[in-house]
C-alpha positions, 0 to 999 in steps of 0.5 A: 261286696259281690261274693261267689262260691266255687264249690267242689272236691278239687281232688285234685284241682285241674287246669279246667278248674283253674280256667273257671276260677280265673274267669270267675275272679273277673266277674266277682269281687271275691271268689271263695274256692270251697273244698267240700267234705264229701262222705260219699267219695273216697278222695285221693288227697285229704282236705288239708292237702287239697287246701294246700294245693289250691292255695299254692296254685291260686296264690297270684289271685288276691281276690280268691279265698280258699276254704273248706266246708261241710253240709249244704253248699247253699247254706255255706254260701249264705254264711259267707254272704255270697250272692252266687255259686259258680259251676263249671261245665265241660260238656252238654252231658254235665248240664243235666245234673248241674241244672237239677242241682241249681234248681234244688239250690234255688229252692233252698236259697232263692237269693243265691244265683247259680252261674254256669261257666263253660271251660275252654274247649282245650280243657273240656276232656279233663276231669279229676278222675281222668287225671288220677288215672293218668297219674297212677300209670305215670302218664304225661300230665302236661296241661292237665294240672299245674306243675305243683299238682303234678308233683303231688300226684307223682308223690301219691302214686310212688 
């Protein structure tokens, strides 16, 4: 089976993330959307909430599995039998850090490829950070996140 892992914090999942996932599922037999425990970040949503959020918005994709992990992403990918890591790019500015990470991952796990997917232009300005800022001040989240995520954001900032 041709398995890929799409890792991230997904705090929250955005329309840009969903664009990448929906295109990745056409390239791989199974895509594991993996929520990383990241002690360097202070998330708005707990890992459990992010898993619930992802399972809700990805329920229509039978070849997607949602999971969480700790530690090195490539180690997790190896444990899952993945052949690839999916990384989304919004703009050229994302490429430098993603390229460095891909080279590091290749050093650690030469058998795992990194596949870069560009998000559609209409989502290129969206980041989880900007979504949280808009939600914090009750701004319009249309097209930035799916409706269930918008509801969860509004609930968090009440």
